[in-house]
N, C-alpha and C positions, 0 to 999 in steps of 0.2 A: 097684393103680393101673394104669390102662390107658396104653399107650404114647402114645396121642394126647392124653390129658388130663394126663398126668403130665410129669415132667421130660424125657422123650424127645421132646416136641414141640420142644425146643431143641437136640436132637442133629441136626446137619446132614447126616450121612452115612448110608449104608444100614444098616450094622450096627456096633455097637461091638465092640472086642476083648473077649474073655472077662473078663480082669481089669479092663478099663475099666468094664464093667457093674457088677462087684462094687464097684469104687471109687466109682462114682456112687451106688449104693444106700447105701453107708455114709456118704458125705459128705452126701447128702440128709438122711438120718435124724439125723446129728449137727448139721447146721445148723438143722434144724427144732427141735431141743432147745436151740439157742443154745450149742452146744459148739464149741470150737476144734478144728481138725484139723491134725495133722502128717502130711504125705503124701509119702513117698519113692517115687519111681518112676523106674526106669531108662529110657533111650531106648526108645521103642516102646510105653510104657505109655499114652501119650495123656493126660499129666497135665493139660494146659491144659483140654481139653474135660471131663475127668473132674471137674475142680473147677468149671468155669464153668457147665456145664449144670445140675447140681443147685442151685448157688447162684442162678442166674436163676429157677429154679422156686420156690425158697423166697421169693425176693424178690418174685415176682409174687403168690404166695399171701398174703404178709404186708405188702405195700406197702412194700418196702424197695428200696434201691439197691445194686447190686454194684459195688465198686471193685476192679479188678484192676491190680496195680502191679508194676513190674520196674525194674531198674537196667541192663538190657542192651538196647541198641537193636534187635538182631535179634529179641529176644523180643517187643518192642513191635510190630514189623511182623507177627510171627506172630499176636499177639492180634487185630490189625486184620483179618487174613485169616479167622481163625476167627469173629470177630464178623460179618463180611460173609456168610460161609457160613450162620450162624445166621439172619440177617435174611432170607435167601432162603426159609427154612422157616417162620419165626415172626416176626411184627411185633415189632420191637425198636428202642427209641430209645437209641442208643449214641453216645457222643462220646469223642474221644481228646484228652486235655488235656496241654499242655506249659506250662512256665513262661513268664512274660511276656517274659523276655529273648530267647526264641527266636521270639516272634511279634510283637514290636513293629516297626512300620513306620518309626518315627523314632528308634529306638535310644536311649531315655532310661531312666534308673534308676527304681526303685520310687517314691522320694519325688517325683521330677519328675512321673512319671505321675499320681500321686495329686493333685498340685496342678493339673495340666493338666485332669484330669477335673472337679475342682471348679470351676475357672474356666469351662470349656466349658459345663458344665451351667448355671452361673449366667448366662452370656451368652445361651444358648438360652432359658432361662426368662424373662429380661428381654425378649428379642425377642418371645416369645409374649405376654407381658403387654402390651407396646406395641401389638401387633396387636389384641388384644382391646379395649384402651382406645380405640384409633383407631376401631374398628368401633362401639363404644358411643357415642363422641362424635358420630359421624355419625348414628346413630339418634336421639340426643337433640336434635341440631340440626334434623332433620326434624320432630320432635315439637313443638319450640318454634316453628318456622315455621308450624306448623298451629294455633298459638294456645295451646299448653299452657305456662302460665307456670312450673310447677314443673320442667318439663324444662330450662329455661334455667339454673335454679340448679344442677340436677344436672350439667348439662354443664360448668358452671364448675368444679365439684369434680373432674370427670373430667379436665379440661384441666390442673388443678394436678398431678394424679397423673401424667398423661402427661409433663409437663415434668420431673418428678422422675425418671421412668423414663428419659427421654432423656439426662439428665445422668449417670445410673448407666451407661447403655449406652456413653457416651463413655469412661468410665473403663474398663469392661470390654473395649472394643475395643482398648485399648492394652495389655491384659494378655496373658500367654502362654496360648494355647489350642491344642488338637489338632484339626486339620481332619478327620482320620479319625473321631475320636469325635463331632465335631460332626455329621457325616453320619449316624452311628448314631442320633442324637437327632432329626434333622430329616427324614430320608428313610424311605421305606417299606422295612422289612427283612423282610417276609413271604417274599419270594422266596428270601432267604438261608436262612431257617429251613426252608422247604420243601425246598431243595436239601440242606441239612445233614442232615436226617433221612430223606432218600430213600435213603441208603446210610450206611456208616460212613466218615466222612471223616478223612483224616490231617491233622495240623497243617500240613503243607506245602501240602496242597490248600486248606485253609481260608485260609492266608496268601495264596496266589495269588488266590483268589476275592476276598478282601477287598481286596487291593491293586488288583486290576482295577476293582472297583466303588467304591473310595475309602472303605471301611469299616475300622474297627478290629475284626478278627476275634476277638481275645482278649477284648475287652469284650463283644462279641456272644455269645460262648460263655458268659461269666460270667452274662449276663442271661437266657440261654436254656436253661440246663442243669437248671433246677429240676425235680425229679421224674423224671429220666431213669432208664432201667432199668440201664444199664451205663456205667461210666466207665473208660477206660484211661489210666493216668497213671504218673508217675515216683515213686520211693520218697519223695522229699521232701514230696510232698503229704500223706503220712500220718505220716512220722517227725518232721517239724518241727511242734511243737505249735501254733505261731502260724499257720503256713500251713494246718495241718489244720483249725483252728477256722474260718478264713475259707472254706476249700474246702467244708466241710460246710454253711456258711451259704449259699454260692452254690447248692449242691445242694438247698437247702431241706430238709435232713435233720438230725435230731439224731444223735449218734454211735450210739445204740441202733437207728437205722434203717438202718445201713450194714453190709453184709457185706464184709469185706476179704479179698482173695485176694492173697497174696504169691508171686510167681514167683522162682525162684533164691533161695529163702529162706535158704540157707546164707550169703548175703551181708548179711542183715539185721543181724547182730551188728556188723560193721564200719561199716555205713552209719549205725546208730544212734549209735555213738561219734562219728562225724564230725558229725552234726547237733547233738549235745549239747556238743561242745567249743567253748570260747570262746578267742579270741585277740585281742591288741592289740599293734600294732607300735610301735617306737620313733618311727617317722614320725608316727603318730597323736598321740603325746604331744607331739612337737615342734610340730605344727600346733595342738594344743589350747593350748599355752603362747603361741604367736603370737596366737591368737584372743583369749585373755584379756588380753594386753598391749595389744590394740587397742580394748578396751572400757573405758568409764569406770564400769562397774558397781562399786559399793563392795565387793561380795562377791568380785570377781575376785581380789583379793589373797590371800584365804584359799584360794580354789580353786587358784590357781597354786602356793601353798605346798605343798599336798599332792600335786598332780600332778607338780610338778618334783622333789619328793623321791622319788617312785616312778620317775620317768624317770631320775634320776641313779643310783638303786639298780639299775635294769635295766642301764644301761651298765656300771656298776662290776662287776656280777655276771658278765656275759659277758667283759668285759676281763680279769678275774681268771683266766678259763679259758685265756687266752692265755699265762699264766705270769708275770704281773706282780705276784706276791705275794698274800698273803691279803687278803680283803675285810675291811671293818670288822666285818661280822657274824661272820666266822670268828675274828677277833681277839678279839671280845667273848666268843665261846663258848669260846675257848681251844683250838680244835681245827680244824685245816685239814680240808678235805673228803677229802683224799687222792686226789682225781681228777687225773689227769695233765694237764699243759698241752697245748693243741692249738696248731698253727701258724696264725697269722693268714693267712699267704699261701696256705694250702691251702684256705681257705674258698671254696666255689664258689657257683653261682647257686641251688642247692637248699638248702632249710632244713636245718641241722644242729643237733641237740639239744645243749644244755649242761645236764647233769644237775644239779639243785639240791636234790632232795628229801633229807631227813634222817630217820633212824629215830626219834630221840629228841627232836626239836624241830621247829619250823616250818622251812620251806625257806629256803635261802640268800638268795633275793630278798626274802622277807618280813623276814628278820632284818636285811638291809642297809637295807631301807626304814625299819624301826623305828629303826635307829641314826641314819639321816639326817634323819628327820622331827623337827621342833620346831615347836610351835604350840599352839593352844588345845585341840586334840583332833582325831584323824583323822576320826572320824565326823562331827563338826560341819563340818570343812573339806570333806569329801566331799559332805555335804548342800548346802553353799554351791555347790560345783562343779555338782552336779545341777541346782540352781535356775537358776544362771547359764546352764548349757547348755540347759535347757528354754526360757528366755527368748530366747536367741540363735537356737534352732531355730525358734521362732515368728516371729522377725524375718526369718530366711532364707525361711521359707515365704511370708510376706506380700510380701517383695520380689519373689520369683519370680511369685507370683500377680498382682501389680500390673504385671508386665512390666518391673521395674527391673533385673532380671538375666536373662541368657539361659539360665542353668542353675540348678537348685535346689541350693544349697550344703548339704552335710551338716555338721552341728555336730560338730566333733571333740572339743570339751570334754565334750559329753554322752556320746559313745562312751567316752572315756577314763575319765570319772568312774564310769560304770556298770560298766566292767571292773574297776577297782580295788576298788569296793564288793564285786563278786562274788568277787574274789580274796581279800579279807580275811575275808569271811563264809563262803565255801564251800571255800576252798582246802585246809582241813585235814579236810574231811568224808570219810567212807568212799567209796572209789571215785574220788576226785578226785586226779589226779597233776599237781602244778605243775611246769612245765618252762620253760626259756628256750631259744630257738633263734636261730641267727645265719645270715645269708646275705650274698651280695655283690651289689650293684647292678651290673647288666651295663653300664649307661651311665656311671656315675660311678666305678666300681670301689670304691665305699665299702662297708665292712662295717657292717651294722646288725642290731639284734635285735628280738625280740618275746617277750612273755610269753604263756603258754598254760595254760589249765586243761583238761587232757585227761581225758575221762570213761572210766573203765576198765570200768564195769559197764553193759552195754547195757540191762539190765532197768530201769534208772532212766528210760530213755526209752520202752521198748516195753511195760513192765508196765502202765502207765496206758492205753496205746492199746488193748491187748487186753481190758482190763477195761471200757473204754467202749463198744466196738463190739458189735453184736448177736452176731457170731461171726466167725471167720476161718478161712481155709485157708492153711497155709504149705506150699508144694510145692517140691521140689527132687529132683535125683537123688542128693543126698548130705546128708541130714538126720540119719542115724543117727550116734551113739547118741541116741535120742530123749530119754532122761532129761537128757542134757547140754543139748540144745536147750531143753527145758522150763526148766531152771534158769537158763540164760544169758539167755533172753528174758523170763522172768517169767510163763510160761503156767501156768494152774491146771488140772490134770487134763485135758489135751487127749486126744482120741481119736487113736490112732496107727495108721498102716498103711504097709506097705512091699511093693512089687512089684519083683521082680528083672527082668533082661533077658528079654524075651519072645521074642526071635528064636531060631532053632534053635541049640542048644548045639553041634551038630556043625559049625557054620560059624565057630566061633571057638576060639582057644586063648589062655589067660592064663598066662604063665610068671613065676615068681619066679627070676630068674637069679642064681646065687650068686657074683656077682662080689664083690671085696673091699668091705666097708662104706666108703662114701665119707664118712667123718668129715672134718671140715674140716682136721684135723691131718694127714690122709693124702692130701689131694687133690694135693699137689705131689710125691708119691712117684712117680718114673718107672716103677717096676714096676707100681704100681696103675693109673697112666694107661695103660700098655701093655695090661694085661689088660682094662680097660674099653673101650678103643678096639677091641681084637680083637672083643669081643662086639657092639659097635655095628656094626662093619664087616660081621660075619657076618650080622646082622639086616638091614642095608640090602641086602646082596648076595643074600639069599635071598627078598627081598620082590618079588613080581611087580607092581611099581608103586612108588608113593611111600611114604616113611616119615616120620613125625613123631617128633621127638626132643625131649623136655622135660628141662631141666636145673635144678639148684637155683637158678641165677642166670644172668645174661647173661654173666658172666665165664667160667663153666664151659662155657656154650654156645659161646662163641667159641673156647675152648681145644680142644674136641673137633671143632668145625668145621674148624679148622686141621689137626688130625691126620687127619681123614677125607679132606680135600682132597689130602693127601700120599699117601694109600693107595688111594683109591677113584676109579673112573671116573664115579661118580654126580655129578650137579650138586648142590652144597651151597648151600643158601639160608640166610642168616643174618638172624634177626630182631634188631633193635637197640632199646635202650630209647629211648623218646621219639619213635620214628619210626612214622608211620601204617603199618599192616600190610596194608591191603586190596590195594594194588598187589602186594605181595610174595605174598600169599595167592593171588591170581589167577594170577601167573606160576608159582607152585609147582604148583597143581592142573592147570595146562595142560601141565605137564611129565610125564615118565614115568621112573620109576626114580630120582627125586631124593630128597633128604633135606632137611628143614627143621629147623634147630637153633634152639631158643628157650628162654626161661625159663618155668618153670612158673608164675611169679608175673606173667607178661605177659598180654596181652590174648587170646592164642590158646588159652589153657588151658580156657576155658569160654565158652559163648554163641556159639561158632563151630563150624559143622558141616563135616566133610569127608566128603561123601556119595559113595556108589558108588565110582568109580575115583579120587576125589580123593586118598585115602590108604588103604593097606591095613594097614600096621603102625604101631603107636604104641609108643614107648619112653619110660619114665620112668627117668632115670638118677640114682641116689642117692635119698636121702630128703630132699626139698627143704624143710628147716626154714627159716623166714624168718630174717632177721638179728635176733639176739637182743640188742637194746640195752636201755638202762635203762627205756625206755618199755614194752617188752615184759615186762620183769621186774616193772614196776609192775602190769600187768594180771594177771600170775601171782599176785602178792602179794594183789591185791584179790580174786581168785577163791579163794585159800587162806583169806582171812578170811571171805568170804561163804558158802562151801560147805565142808562138812566132808569129810574123806577124805584119804588118803595121796596126795601129789603131785597134788592136785586142780588147782592152778594150772597146772602143766606140762601135764597132760592136757587140761584145758579150753581153755587159751589157746594151746598150741603143738602138741601131738601130734595131737589130733583135727582142728583146722583144716588141718594139713599133709596128713593122710591124705585129708581131703575134697578138697583141691586135687588130690592125686594121682588120686583116683577121678574127678574132673571131667575131667582130662586123658585118662584111659583112655577116657572116653566120647566123645571127639572122632571116633572111627571106629566102624564097625558101626552105621549109622543106619537100616538097613532089614532086613527078613527075608532079602533076597537077598544082602546084603553078606557077604563072607568076609574075616576078618582075624585078626591076631595082636596081642595086647597083652602087653608084656613090661616087668617091673620089674627094673631092673639094680642090685641091691644085696642082700647076704645078709640084711639086716635085714627084708626082706619074706618070707623063707622060713620054713616051719614049724620047720626045724631050728635057726633062730637063737634060738628061745626058750630052748633048753637051754644055749647057751654065750654068748649076747649079753645075756641077761637083760632089764633094763629098756630096753636099746637096740633090742630087737626091736619092730617095729610090726605084725607079722602079726596079733596079736590085736585091733588097733584096727579092722580091716576087719570089716564085717558078716559073720555066719556064712556066708550063702550065697555070698558073694564069696570068702571063705577056702576054701570047698570047691572052687571052680574053680581056685584057684592051684596050679600044678604046679611044684614045686621042680625045678630043672634046673641041672646044671653048665654053666659058660660054653662049654666046648668041645663040648658036646652040642647047644647051641641051633641051630646051623646045620643039623644033621641033622633035628631035630624040626621046624623050620620047612619044610625041603625036603619032608619026608614030608607035612606038613599041606597045604601049598599044592599039592603034586603030586597028592594025593588028590582035590583039588577042581578039577583041571585048570585051575589059575589061571595057569600059565605060557604065554606066547605063543611056542610053539616049544619047543626043548629046555630043560629046567631047568638052572640053574647047577650047576656042579660044586662039591661041598663041599670 
């Protein structure tokens, strides 16, 4: 293959890295054969272009569309820059697509938007019909005046049609319409599309252009993206089956005509769970019952019967968790759950799970529901609720269409009935975890609950996707072990490849510092805290610049930030949960000799680069296992049941994702061949020696082989000397080095 006619025509730079060329070759061959690819590449591998360039070539050869997707905003911006660079070398029709909610000029929901589109199109069509009829009647009038007798009869018929159209227009003009979309239909949009495809435009640029010209940019995109070469979008465009079907229809592509590229693909597992999970809150049931009470539909009594029983069961189930005695279901089963009561007054604004699953029978909520329900039959009553809900939904649709209401009402009965049907039919299936959650309303201080069907097995979502599309590339810096990724996502015999850090090995050191294992039971031990603080303090002091420090959670980050402030002259920056980090990040990178303490499960652990002098040392303190609640245990049990092997659930659901997060955090520094830095893991469980005396608690073996080979075991009191020598050898200190 010549470089001008093959995939290299899409490569926008002078020369690829050596491993980048190998990756592009292998990916091109794999996609040509319709194979999926798992591609792990450390920073500097050039993963985006390595995947995108061959994918575009295969798509050009086989008349397909490449869809590249991410859940990280910074990566989407990078995709835009790469696509722009490509278009300067090779003509490419590329668009960047975001959800309607981020591009709507009048801020309406999906249902309202759909109605507005229908109304607006009907109005515009009627206006065009009127214009055509008026033109025709004028022609016939002239013909009849010239003595054509048949023209007068024809004109009479046209005038009747015109009168009918005018009456329809009067009704339509009183209905709700969207002026932005009306302009799409009535004005020339050629200039917009010429501008759109002259470069790769961001959603923000499209919004601004459309707002300035009075268009709906979202609808123009939908209408104009058919057959494009490349689409950049969010995960939900592919992982949500309903959105995916619509999205491919807008593209004018069948699934087999799409090559899917997933960036940060280690996140697909959790994202797939989120898209498959169903929830329904107590508020929805209350609204549904109010809705049914206001209708005179004879089926509403049966519908209210079943929904009120589920609603009462939901309330009783979470109230029982506050310690007010056994529920009816537990009394009937003759066995309390044994779960300890929680304090109502401690419930905050975040959802808190109330475990309800049982090993030997249906969950507590279902049992409570069955105890409380009485009637002709749950299925029959649910069918009645669905029918009433569908009729009410059509009424709401018509009222909004006709302009009788300012907003499009969502039918709560339909939502509640659909959820209870799914709960009863799917709640006991493999991989489904039924759970109740509670929260506190910040405005009213009221505690209320919701029911949730949590999907434990991502492959129930992703397996079908990968089966449908032509081929896919899943790329990340942390996809290994590949066999686990294959199992979890339901991939069939993918091609696998891994490329380690390509920057000079002499420019980095990676230490496994043998501080005490930070088991949760030992974290409050003063001696442990003192030894860990000493190691962090030494690392910060010996770093010629800024230090990033990741902890198992925000509480531990706060603890050691306090301890460091009492001992160190360095400025200590604290990342807090729920607080935007960009301002903090900018202040930190503008400093020198500072330390930023954050949670490894926060937003700074991946997708955010600390280039050049932004940070030189990165620390991961402890093995940051996530909070292991009943939901996490359900995922482990589901993996144990789905995949054979010893401790499969723990390994697949907890240990491997935790080590992946650790590896992501280590990758925040050393972003170019010129960067010099230290990466340190502070916990004995990371060291080679831990395998002999800590056994299953050691995580050293979970790292890929080439990364284990770089890990240097070191005693905590030796770390400062090792770092001093390393940074000193690279002349990294500005002036005299610090004294150890």
